[in-house]
C-alpha positions, 0 to 999 in steps of 0.5 A, spaced: 107 677 711 108 685 711 105 686 704 099 682 706 097 687 712 098 692 707 093 689 701 088 687 706 088 693 711 088 688 717 094 685 722 094 678 721 096 674 727 098 666 728 090 664 729 088 667 723 087 662 717 087 665 709 086 661 702 087 664 696 081 663 690 084 664 684 079 667 679 071 669 680 067 661 678 071 659 684 071 665 689 062 665 688 062 657 689 067 658 696 062 664 698 056 660 697 058 654 700 060 659 706 053 661 705 050 655 706 053 653 713 051 660 715 048 658 722 046 666 725 047 670 720 049 673 713 051 680 711 052 681 703 054 687 701 055 689 693 055 695 689 053 690 683 048 686 683 045 685 677 040 679 675 043 673 672 046 666 674 050 669 679 044 673 682 039 667 681 044 662 685 046 667 691 039 669 692 037 662 692 042 660 697 040 667 701 032 666 701 033 658 703 037 660 709 032 666 711 027 660 712 032 656 716 031 661 721 038 665 719 038 673 719 040 675 712 042 683 710 043 683 703 045 692 702 046 694 695 049 700 691 043 704 688 047 707 682 051 700 681 045 695 682 040 700 678 037 694 673 035 690 678 029 692 679 026 690 687 021 685 686 027 680 684 028 680 691 021 679 693 023 672 696 028 673 699 024 679 703 018 673 704 023 669 706 024 674 713 032 676 709 032 683 709 034 688 703 037 695 702 040 700 698 044 706 699 045 712 696 038 714 692 034 709 690 029 711 684 
């Protein structure tokens, strides 16, 4: 237990649950399912957010949830996500989602 607390920089109590997700494909499916279940808010921070299948799926779910009235916030590092143009996020923004970059966006 002490090793896990050190790894996640958080105190673990008896009322917490931990699920180990073994690979990226499983991680993204679990993340998308959690987003689909959101009823109040979704907050996503990403260093790298490049156009592709995974980000298409994420944006589709975020856009659907924003249309359903869920408060959606997406923030990305401008350098790590440099190749992804602002227009890629138009459907999410049109649905009421918030998209921002940290660091400087050209």
